[in-house]
C-alpha positions as a printed Julia matrix, in Angstrom:
79×3 Matrix{Float64}:
 -18.57   -9.68   -2.29
 -15.02  -10.42   -3.39
 -14.02  -12.26   -0.22
 -17.1   -14.45   -0.36
 -16.12  -15.54   -3.87
 -12.55  -16.3    -2.78
 -13.69  -18.24    0.27
 -16.13  -20.25   -1.81
 -13.36  -21.01   -4.31
 -11.12  -22.22   -1.48
 -13.85  -24.47   -0.09
 -14.68  -25.94   -3.5
 -11.04  -26.45   -4.48
 -10.99  -23.89   -7.3
  -7.4   -22.66   -7.42
  -7.63  -20.44  -10.5
  -7.51  -17.19   -8.5
  -4.57  -18.27   -6.34
  -0.85  -18.44   -7.0
   0.99  -21.75   -6.8
   3.86  -22.08   -4.32
   6.46  -21.97   -7.1
   4.94  -18.73   -8.42
   5.09  -17.17   -4.96
   8.74  -18.18   -4.58
   9.62  -16.72   -7.99
   7.81  -13.49   -7.15
   9.8   -13.13   -3.92
  13.05  -13.82   -5.78
  12.18  -10.96   -8.09
  11.09   -8.55   -5.34
  13.69   -9.2    -2.62
  16.61   -7.56   -4.48
  14.46   -4.46   -4.93
  13.53   -4.35   -1.25
  17.15   -4.92   -0.23
  18.34   -2.1    -2.49
  15.73    0.26   -1.04
  16.83   -0.58    2.51
  20.5    -0.01    1.68
  19.93    3.27   -0.18
  17.61    5.25    2.03
  17.14    8.66    0.45
  17.35   11.47    2.96
  15.44   13.71    0.57
  12.53   11.3     0.14
   9.58   12.67    2.11
   8.99    9.77    4.5
   6.35   10.17    7.17
   5.03    8.21   10.14
   2.18    5.76    9.72
  -1.25    7.11   10.67
  -0.14   10.67    9.99
  -1.47   13.07    7.37
   1.62   12.57    5.24
   4.64   14.73    4.51
   4.47   18.51    4.24
   5.9    18.13    0.73
   2.58   16.62   -0.34
   0.78   19.77    0.75
   3.29   21.92   -1.14
   2.93   19.79   -4.27
  -0.81   20.27   -4.59
  -0.64   23.89   -3.41
   1.34   24.73   -6.56
  -1.88   24.2    -8.52
  -4.07   26.0    -6.01
  -5.41   22.83   -4.4
  -5.39   21.8    -0.78
  -6.65   19.08    1.52
  -9.2    19.77    4.15
 -10.32   17.64    7.07
 -13.89   16.91    7.95
 -14.91   17.22   11.58
 -15.37   13.91   13.34
 -18.89   13.06   14.4
 -19.11   12.75   18.16
 -20.86    9.71   19.54
 -23.66   10.68   21.89
């Protein structure tokens, strides 16, 4: 499993799959202006939707244009 490999690498001191602190800081310096711009320029036309929902209605309309649709499977009841 992937996590087992990562945990073993941590325990044996193999840092090849991990970012150094300076790399993490540089990555955040690159990403933060993007996140800040997104927060300042919230698009009212962007189809946002609540977490744990089925998504925006616009997603349904998008795939319906090609004759596709989502369907939900019934949940199995625990006896």
